[in-house]
PDB file with one MODEL, atoms N, CA, C and O in Angstrom:
MODEL        1
ATOM      1  N   ASP A   1     246.970 245.844 280.098  1.00  0.00           N
ATOM      2  CA  ASP A   1     246.139 244.759 280.602  1.00  0.00           C
ATOM      3  C   ASP A   1     245.687 243.894 279.422  1.00  0.00           C
ATOM      4  O   ASP A   1     244.980 244.366 278.532  1.00  0.00           O
ATOM      5  N   PHE A   2     246.096 242.648 279.426  1.00  0.00           N
ATOM      6  CA  PHE A   2     245.771 241.737 278.330  1.00  0.00           C
ATOM      7  C   PHE A   2     244.657 240.766 278.688  1.00  0.00           C
ATOM      8  O   PHE A   2     244.435 239.786 277.977  1.00  0.00           O
ATOM      9  N   ASN A   3     243.960 241.026 279.776  1.00  0.00           N
ATOM     10  CA  ASN A   3     242.832 240.180 280.170  1.00  0.00           C
ATOM     11  C   ASN A   3     241.578 240.632 279.442  1.00  0.00           C
ATOM     12  O   ASN A   3     241.438 241.802 279.087  1.00  0.00           O
ATOM     13  N   PHE A   4     240.671 239.694 279.225  1.00  0.00           N
ATOM     14  CA  PHE A   4     239.388 240.048 278.632  1.00  0.00           C
ATOM     15  C   PHE A   4     238.558 240.826 279.642  1.00  0.00           C
ATOM     16  O   PHE A   4     238.643 240.590 280.848  1.00  0.00           O
ATOM     17  N   SER A   5     237.751 241.760 279.135  1.00  0.00           N
ATOM     18  CA  SER A   5     236.815 242.475 280.000  1.00  0.00           C
ATOM     19  C   SER A   5     235.641 241.547 280.313  1.00  0.00           C
ATOM     20  O   SER A   5     235.505 240.484 279.706  1.00  0.00           O
ATOM     21  N   GLN A   6     234.800 241.949 281.254  1.00  0.00           N
ATOM     22  CA  GLN A   6     233.617 241.143 281.570  1.00  0.00           C
ATOM     23  C   GLN A   6     232.716 241.003 280.345  1.00  0.00           C
ATOM     24  O   GLN A   6     232.160 239.933 280.097  1.00  0.00           O
ATOM     25  N   GLU A   7     232.574 242.075 279.587  1.00  0.00           N
ATOM     26  CA  GLU A   7     231.740 242.037 278.382  1.00  0.00           C
ATOM     27  C   GLU A   7     232.320 241.068 277.351  1.00  0.00           C
ATOM     28  O   GLU A   7     231.582 240.292 276.743  1.00  0.00           O
ATOM     29  N   GLN A   8     233.630 241.110 277.155  1.00  0.00           N
ATOM     30  CA  GLN A   8     234.273 240.199 276.210  1.00  0.00           C
ATOM     31  C   GLN A   8     234.115 238.748 276.658  1.00  0.00           C
ATOM     32  O   GLN A   8     233.863 237.865 275.837  1.00  0.00           O
ATOM     33  N   ASP A   9     234.261 238.506 277.949  1.00  0.00           N
ATOM     34  CA  ASP A   9     234.067 237.150 278.471  1.00  0.00           C
ATOM     35  C   ASP A   9     232.637 236.670 278.257  1.00  0.00           C
ATOM     36  O   ASP A   9     232.411 235.501 277.945  1.00  0.00           O
ATOM     37  N   MET A  10     231.665 237.579 278.427  1.00  0.00           N
ATOM     38  CA  MET A  10     230.265 237.218 278.235  1.00  0.00           C
ATOM     39  C   MET A  10     230.007 236.833 276.773  1.00  0.00           C
ATOM     40  O   MET A  10     229.350 235.830 276.497  1.00  0.00           O
ATOM     41  N   VAL A  11     230.524 237.631 275.848  1.00  0.00           N
ATOM     42  CA  VAL A  11     230.345 237.330 274.422  1.00  0.00           C
ATOM     43  C   VAL A  11     231.034 236.014 274.085  1.00  0.00           C
ATOM     44  O   VAL A  11     230.472 235.175 273.381  1.00  0.00           O
ATOM     45  N   ARG A  12     232.246 235.837 274.588  1.00  0.00           N
ATOM     46  CA  ARG A  12     232.994 234.600 274.331  1.00  0.00           C
ATOM     47  C   ARG A  12     232.237 233.380 274.855  1.00  0.00           C
ATOM     48  O   ARG A  12     232.167 232.356 274.176  1.00  0.00           O
ATOM     49  N   LYS A  13     231.676 233.484 276.047  1.00  0.00           N
ATOM     50  CA  LYS A  13     230.910 232.381 276.634  1.00  0.00           C
ATOM     51  C   LYS A  13     229.660 232.086 275.806  1.00  0.00           C
ATOM     52  O   LYS A  13     229.337 230.925 275.551  1.00  0.00           O
ATOM     53  N   THR A  14     228.966 233.133 275.391  1.00  0.00           N
ATOM     54  CA  THR A  14     227.757 232.965 274.581  1.00  0.00           C
ATOM     55  C   THR A  14     228.076 232.274 273.261  1.00  0.00           C
ATOM     56  O   THR A  14     227.366 231.356 272.850  1.00  0.00           O
ATOM     57  N   VAL A  15     229.138 232.711 272.600  1.00  0.00           N
ATOM     58  CA  VAL A  15     229.538 232.113 271.323  1.00  0.00           C
ATOM     59  C   VAL A  15     229.920 230.650 271.516  1.00  0.00           C
ATOM     60  O   VAL A  15     229.504 229.790 270.739  1.00  0.00           O
ATOM     61  N   ARG A  16     230.706 230.367 272.546  1.00  0.00           N
ATOM     62  CA  ARG A  16     231.142 228.994 272.797  1.00  0.00           C
ATOM     63  C   ARG A  16     229.944 228.079 273.066  1.00  0.00           C
ATOM     64  O   ARG A  16     229.849 226.990 272.499  1.00  0.00           O
ATOM     65  N   GLU A  17     229.033 228.525 273.931  1.00  0.00           N
ATOM     66  CA  GLU A  17     227.867 227.701 274.264  1.00  0.00           C
ATOM     67  C   GLU A  17     227.002 227.451 273.036  1.00  0.00           C
ATOM     68  O   GLU A  17     226.527 226.335 272.822  1.00  0.00           O
ATOM     69  N   TYR A  18     226.797 228.488 272.230  1.00  0.00           N
ATOM     70  CA  TYR A  18     225.989 228.326 271.024  1.00  0.00           C
ATOM     71  C   TYR A  18     226.674 227.371 270.051  1.00  0.00           C
ATOM     72  O   TYR A  18     226.036 226.467 269.512  1.00  0.00           O
ATOM     73  N   ALA A  19     227.952 227.567 269.831  1.00  0.00           N
ATOM     74  CA  ALA A  19     228.685 226.724 268.879  1.00  0.00           C
ATOM     75  C   ALA A  19     228.688 225.267 269.314  1.00  0.00           C
ATOM     76  O   ALA A  19     228.493 224.371 268.492  1.00  0.00           O
ATOM     77  N   GLU A  20     228.908 225.026 270.598  1.00  0.00           N
ATOM     78  CA  GLU A  20     228.933 223.645 271.084  1.00  0.00           C
ATOM     79  C   GLU A  20     227.560 222.989 270.996  1.00  0.00           C
ATOM     80  O   GLU A  20     227.449 221.818 270.631  1.00  0.00           O
ATOM     81  N   ALA A  21     226.520 223.739 271.329  1.00  0.00           N
ATOM     82  CA  ALA A  21     225.174 223.164 271.360  1.00  0.00           C
ATOM     83  C   ALA A  21     224.526 223.067 269.984  1.00  0.00           C
ATOM     84  O   ALA A  21     223.856 222.080 269.681  1.00  0.00           O
ATOM     85  N   GLU A  22     224.722 224.081 269.156  1.00  0.00           N
ATOM     86  CA  GLU A  22     223.970 224.168 267.902  1.00  0.00           C
ATOM     87  C   GLU A  22     224.791 223.882 266.644  1.00  0.00           C
ATOM     88  O   GLU A  22     224.275 223.286 265.698  1.00  0.00           O
ATOM     89  N   LEU A  23     226.034 224.288 266.619  1.00  0.00           N
ATOM     90  CA  LEU A  23     226.825 224.143 265.397  1.00  0.00           C
ATOM     91  C   LEU A  23     227.647 222.862 265.354  1.00  0.00           C
ATOM     92  O   LEU A  23     227.786 222.250 264.295  1.00  0.00           O
ATOM     93  N   ALA A  24     228.186 222.458 266.483  1.00  0.00           N
ATOM     94  CA  ALA A  24     229.021 221.248 266.500  1.00  0.00           C
ATOM     95  C   ALA A  24     228.297 220.034 265.917  1.00  0.00           C
ATOM     96  O   ALA A  24     228.896 219.285 265.145  1.00  0.00           O
ATOM     97  N   PRO A  25     227.018 219.816 266.267  1.00  0.00           N
ATOM     98  CA  PRO A  25     226.334 218.640 265.718  1.00  0.00           C
ATOM     99  C   PRO A  25     226.134 218.675 264.196  1.00  0.00           C
ATOM    100  O   PRO A  25     225.946 217.632 263.570  1.00  0.00           O
ATOM    101  N   ILE A  26     226.175 219.872 263.605  1.00  0.00           N
ATOM    102  CA  ILE A  26     225.916 219.972 262.159  1.00  0.00           C
ATOM    103  C   ILE A  26     227.118 220.512 261.385  1.00  0.00           C
ATOM    104  O   ILE A  26     226.985 220.880 260.218  1.00  0.00           O
ATOM    105  N   VAL A  27     228.282 220.563 262.019  1.00  0.00           N
ATOM    106  CA  VAL A  27     229.439 221.191 261.379  1.00  0.00           C
ATOM    107  C   VAL A  27     229.807 220.521 260.053  1.00  0.00           C
ATOM    108  O   VAL A  27     230.185 221.210 259.105  1.00  0.00           O
ATOM    109  N   GLU A  28     229.706 219.211 259.971  1.00  0.00           N
ATOM    110  CA  GLU A  28     230.024 218.539 258.705  1.00  0.00           C
ATOM    111  C   GLU A  28     229.009 218.892 257.628  1.00  0.00           C
ATOM    112  O   GLU A  28     229.370 219.058 256.463  1.00  0.00           O
ATOM    113  N   ASP A  29     227.741 219.007 258.010  1.00  0.00           N
ATOM    114  CA  ASP A  29     226.713 219.426 257.055  1.00  0.00           C
ATOM    115  C   ASP A  29     226.987 220.846 256.562  1.00  0.00           C
ATOM    116  O   ASP A  29     226.896 221.119 255.366  1.00  0.00           O
ATOM    117  N   LEU A  30     227.321 221.744 257.480  1.00  0.00           N
ATOM    118  CA  LEU A  30     227.615 223.124 257.091  1.00  0.00           C
ATOM    119  C   LEU A  30     228.758 223.170 256.088  1.00  0.00           C
ATOM    120  O   LEU A  30     228.708 223.922 255.115  1.00  0.00           O
ATOM    121  N   ASP A  31     229.778 222.370 256.326  1.00  0.00           N
ATOM    122  CA  ASP A  31     230.923 222.321 255.416  1.00  0.00           C
ATOM    123  C   ASP A  31     230.503 221.786 254.049  1.00  0.00           C
ATOM    124  O   ASP A  31     230.913 222.313 253.015  1.00  0.00           O
ATOM    125  N   ARG A  32     229.696 220.752 254.053  1.00  0.00           N
ATOM    126  CA  ARG A  32     229.249 220.150 252.796  1.00  0.00           C
ATOM    127  C   ARG A  32     228.326 221.101 252.033  1.00  0.00           C
ATOM    128  O   ARG A  32     228.424 221.217 250.812  1.00  0.00           O
ATOM    129  N   TRP A  33     227.438 221.777 252.750  1.00  0.00           N
ATOM    130  CA  TRP A  33     226.501 222.694 252.106  1.00  0.00           C
ATOM    131  C   TRP A  33     227.208 223.912 251.527  1.00  0.00           C
ATOM    132  O   TRP A  33     226.780 224.456 250.509  1.00  0.00           O
ATOM    133  N   GLY A  34     228.286 224.342 252.170  1.00  0.00           N
ATOM    134  CA  GLY A  34     229.020 225.506 251.694  1.00  0.00           C
ATOM    135  C   GLY A  34     228.363 226.833 252.017  1.00  0.00           C
ATOM    136  O   GLY A  34     228.760 227.871 251.486  1.00  0.00           O
ATOM    137  N   HIS A  35     227.371 226.808 252.874  1.00  0.00           N
ATOM    138  CA  HIS A  35     226.720 228.047 253.302  1.00  0.00           C
ATOM    139  C   HIS A  35     226.083 227.833 254.670  1.00  0.00           C
ATOM    140  O   HIS A  35     225.937 226.705 255.141  1.00  0.00           O
ATOM    141  N   ILE A  36     225.713 228.932 255.283  1.00  0.00           N
ATOM    142  CA  ILE A  36     225.026 228.867 256.572  1.00  0.00           C
ATOM    143  C   ILE A  36     223.539 229.042 256.302  1.00  0.00           C
ATOM    144  O   ILE A  36     223.136 230.050 255.720  1.00  0.00           O
ATOM    145  N   PRO A  37     222.715 228.081 256.713  1.00  0.00           N
ATOM    146  CA  PRO A  37     221.278 228.182 256.464  1.00  0.00           C
ATOM    147  C   PRO A  37     220.664 229.422 257.126  1.00  0.00           C
ATOM    148  O   PRO A  37     221.123 229.854 258.184  1.00  0.00           O
ATOM    149  N   PRO A  38     219.636 229.987 256.507  1.00  0.00           N
ATOM    150  CA  PRO A  38     218.998 231.188 257.048  1.00  0.00           C
ATOM    151  C   PRO A  38     218.527 231.026 258.492  1.00  0.00           C
ATOM    152  O   PRO A  38     218.599 231.974 259.275  1.00  0.00           O
ATOM    153  N   GLU A  39     218.048 229.841 258.850  1.00  0.00           N
ATOM    154  CA  GLU A  39     217.566 229.662 260.224  1.00  0.00           C
ATOM    155  C   GLU A  39     218.702 229.770 261.243  1.00  0.00           C
ATOM    156  O   GLU A  39     218.487 230.225 262.366  1.00  0.00           O
ATOM    157  N   VAL A  40     219.899 229.357 260.859  1.00  0.00           N
ATOM    158  CA  VAL A  40     221.060 229.502 261.754  1.00  0.00           C
ATOM    159  C   VAL A  40     221.418 230.983 261.876  1.00  0.00           C
ATOM    160  O   VAL A  40     221.703 231.463 262.973  1.00  0.00           O
ATOM    161  N   LEU A  41     221.406 231.703 260.763  1.00  0.00           N
ATOM    162  CA  LEU A  41     221.680 233.138 260.807  1.00  0.00           C
ATOM    163  C   LEU A  41     220.644 233.869 261.652  1.00  0.00           C
ATOM    164  O   LEU A  41     220.984 234.799 262.383  1.00  0.00           O
ATOM    165  N   GLN A  42     219.380 233.453 261.558  1.00  0.00           N
ATOM    166  CA  GLN A  42     218.332 234.071 262.376  1.00  0.00           C
ATOM    167  C   GLN A  42     218.576 233.823 263.858  1.00  0.00           C
ATOM    168  O   GLN A  42     218.379 234.719 264.679  1.00  0.00           O
ATOM    169  N   GLU A  43     219.004 232.609 264.205  1.00  0.00           N
ATOM    170  CA  GLU A  43     219.318 232.306 265.602  1.00  0.00           C
ATOM    171  C   GLU A  43     220.488 233.155 266.082  1.00  0.00           C
ATOM    172  O   GLU A  43     220.444 233.710 267.180  1.00  0.00           O
ATOM    173  N   LEU A  44     221.533 233.260 265.266  1.00  0.00           N
ATOM    174  CA  LEU A  44     222.688 234.082 265.634  1.00  0.00           C
ATOM    175  C   LEU A  44     222.277 235.540 265.837  1.00  0.00           C
ATOM    176  O   LEU A  44     222.739 236.197 266.770  1.00  0.00           O
ATOM    177  N   ALA A  45     221.415 236.035 264.967  1.00  0.00           N
ATOM    178  CA  ALA A  45     220.932 237.410 265.103  1.00  0.00           C
ATOM    179  C   ALA A  45     220.099 237.572 266.368  1.00  0.00           C
ATOM    180  O   ALA A  45     220.206 238.588 267.055  1.00  0.00           O
ATOM    181  N   SER A  46     219.271 236.580 266.679  1.00  0.00           N
ATOM    182  CA  SER A  46     218.384 236.694 267.843  1.00  0.00           C
ATOM    183  C   SER A  46     219.147 236.738 269.163  1.00  0.00           C
ATOM    184  O   SER A  46     218.651 237.290 270.146  1.00  0.00           O
ATOM    185  N   ILE A  47     220.353 236.159 269.194  1.00  0.00           N
ATOM    186  CA  ILE A  47     221.144 236.229 270.424  1.00  0.00           C
ATOM    187  C   ILE A  47     222.225 237.308 270.333  1.00  0.00           C
ATOM    188  O   ILE A  47     223.112 237.377 271.183  1.00  0.00           O
ATOM    189  N   GLY A  48     222.146 238.143 269.303  1.00  0.00           N
ATOM    190  CA  GLY A  48     223.011 239.307 269.197  1.00  0.00           C
ATOM    191  C   GLY A  48     224.398 239.066 268.648  1.00  0.00           C
ATOM    192  O   GLY A  48     225.281 239.905 268.827  1.00  0.00           O
ATOM    193  N   LEU A  49     224.616 237.948 267.985  1.00  0.00           N
ATOM    194  CA  LEU A  49     225.968 237.636 267.536  1.00  0.00           C
ATOM    195  C   LEU A  49     226.292 238.111 266.126  1.00  0.00           C
ATOM    196  O   LEU A  49     227.443 238.013 265.700  1.00  0.00           O
ATOM    197  N   LEU A  50     225.322 238.618 265.401  1.00  0.00           N
ATOM    198  CA  LEU A  50     225.632 239.145 264.069  1.00  0.00           C
ATOM    199  C   LEU A  50     225.981 240.625 264.120  1.00  0.00           C
ATOM    200  O   LEU A  50     226.557 241.163 263.174  1.00  0.00           O
ATOM    201  N   GLY A  51     225.638 241.277 265.208  1.00  0.00           N
ATOM    202  CA  GLY A  51     225.917 242.701 265.327  1.00  0.00           C
ATOM    203  C   GLY A  51     226.823 243.033 266.488  1.00  0.00           C
ATOM    204  O   GLY A  51     226.672 244.077 267.122  1.00  0.00           O
ATOM    205  N   VAL A  52     227.760 242.154 266.772  1.00  0.00           N
ATOM    206  CA  VAL A  52     228.617 242.338 267.947  1.00  0.00           C
ATOM    207  C   VAL A  52     229.328 243.688 267.908  1.00  0.00           C
ATOM    208  O   VAL A  52     229.328 244.404 268.910  1.00  0.00           O
ATOM    209  N   THR A  53     229.926 244.048 266.794  1.00  0.00           N
ATOM    210  CA  THR A  53     230.672 245.307 266.726  1.00  0.00           C
ATOM    211  C   THR A  53     229.849 246.458 266.145  1.00  0.00           C
ATOM    212  O   THR A  53     230.363 247.563 265.973  1.00  0.00           O
ATOM    213  N   THR A  54     228.587 246.205 265.846  1.00  0.00           N
ATOM    214  CA  THR A  54     227.711 247.248 265.325  1.00  0.00           C
ATOM    215  C   THR A  54     227.239 248.134 266.473  1.00  0.00           C
ATOM    216  O   THR A  54     226.940 247.643 267.561  1.00  0.00           O
ATOM    217  N   GLU A  55     227.175 249.423 266.229  1.00  0.00           N
ATOM    218  CA  GLU A  55     226.733 250.351 267.264  1.00  0.00           C
ATOM    219  C   GLU A  55     225.306 250.027 267.691  1.00  0.00           C
ATOM    220  O   GLU A  55     224.485 249.594 266.883  1.00  0.00           O
ATOM    221  N   SER A  56     225.026 250.242 268.970  1.00  0.00           N
ATOM    222  CA  SER A  56     223.708 249.910 269.514  1.00  0.00           C
ATOM    223  C   SER A  56     222.592 250.702 268.839  1.00  0.00           C
ATOM    224  O   SER A  56     221.470 250.207 268.735  1.00  0.00           O
ATOM    225  N   GLN A  57     222.871 251.912 268.382  1.00  0.00           N
ATOM    226  CA  GLN A  57     221.838 252.704 267.709  1.00  0.00           C
ATOM    227  C   GLN A  57     221.385 252.057 266.403  1.00  0.00           C
ATOM    228  O   GLN A  57     220.331 252.397 265.865  1.00  0.00           O
ATOM    229  N   PHE A  58     222.199 251.113 265.894  1.00  0.00           N
ATOM    230  CA  PHE A  58     221.844 250.401 264.670  1.00  0.00           C
ATOM    231  C   PHE A  58     221.463 248.955 264.944  1.00  0.00           C
ATOM    232  O   PHE A  58     221.384 248.151 264.015  1.00  0.00           O
ATOM    233  N   GLY A  59     221.226 248.610 266.208  1.00  0.00           N
ATOM    234  CA  GLY A  59     220.769 247.273 266.560  1.00  0.00           C
ATOM    235  C   GLY A  59     221.840 246.316 267.023  1.00  0.00           C
ATOM    236  O   GLY A  59     221.545 245.154 267.303  1.00  0.00           O
ATOM    237  N   GLY A  60     223.083 246.773 267.111  1.00  0.00           N
ATOM    238  CA  GLY A  60     224.167 245.906 267.571  1.00  0.00           C
ATOM    239  C   GLY A  60     224.339 245.979 269.075  1.00  0.00           C
ATOM    240  O   GLY A  60     223.523 246.570 269.781  1.00  0.00           O
ATOM    241  N   ILE A  61     225.413 245.371 269.554  1.00  0.00           N
ATOM    242  CA  ILE A  61     225.671 245.427 270.995  1.00  0.00           C
ATOM    243  C   ILE A  61     226.863 246.320 271.315  1.00  0.00           C
ATOM    244  O   ILE A  61     227.279 246.413 272.470  1.00  0.00           O
ATOM    245  N   ASP A  62     227.418 246.983 270.289  1.00  0.00           N
ATOM    246  CA  ASP A  62     228.423 248.015 270.489  1.00  0.00           C
ATOM    247  C   ASP A  62     229.682 247.506 271.189  1.00  0.00           C
ATOM    248  O   ASP A  62     230.305 248.234 271.962  1.00  0.00           O
ATOM    249  N   ALA A  63     230.049 246.265 270.918  1.00  0.00           N
ATOM    250  CA  ALA A  63     231.241 245.687 271.546  1.00  0.00           C
ATOM    251  C   ALA A  63     232.474 245.982 270.694  1.00  0.00           C
ATOM    252  O   ALA A  63     232.369 246.324 269.517  1.00  0.00           O
ATOM    253  N   ASP A  64     233.635 245.841 271.315  1.00  0.00           N
ATOM    254  CA  ASP A  64     234.860 246.046 270.550  1.00  0.00           C
ATOM    255  C   ASP A  64     235.160 244.800 269.712  1.00  0.00           C
ATOM    256  O   ASP A  64     234.583 243.742 269.964  1.00  0.00           O
ATOM    257  N   PRO A  65     236.043 244.903 268.727  1.00  0.00           N
ATOM    258  CA  PRO A  65     236.298 243.781 267.817  1.00  0.00           C
ATOM    259  C   PRO A  65     236.988 242.575 268.441  1.00  0.00           C
ATOM    260  O   PRO A  65     237.013 241.508 267.828  1.00  0.00           O
ATOM    261  N   VAL A  66     237.541 242.709 269.628  1.00  0.00           N
ATOM    262  CA  VAL A  66     238.215 241.580 270.275  1.00  0.00           C
ATOM    263  C   VAL A  66     237.169 240.603 270.707  1.00  0.00           C
ATOM    264  O   VAL A  66     237.495 239.563 271.279  1.00  0.00           O
TER     265      VAL A  66
ENDMDL
END
């Protein structure tokens, strides 16, 4: 089965929505700065995107790498 699971689709949707709403408007700035500002990393962490493959016992969401 090569279809995404419901969990994978949820993560994919969350990433897409965040990227379109928050990163797309500043993508040129991010490229010019050469780093991701701490406030962006904090936002990514708050919606669970920095620990996607990290086990839940360590604060992640325990998802597979796909």
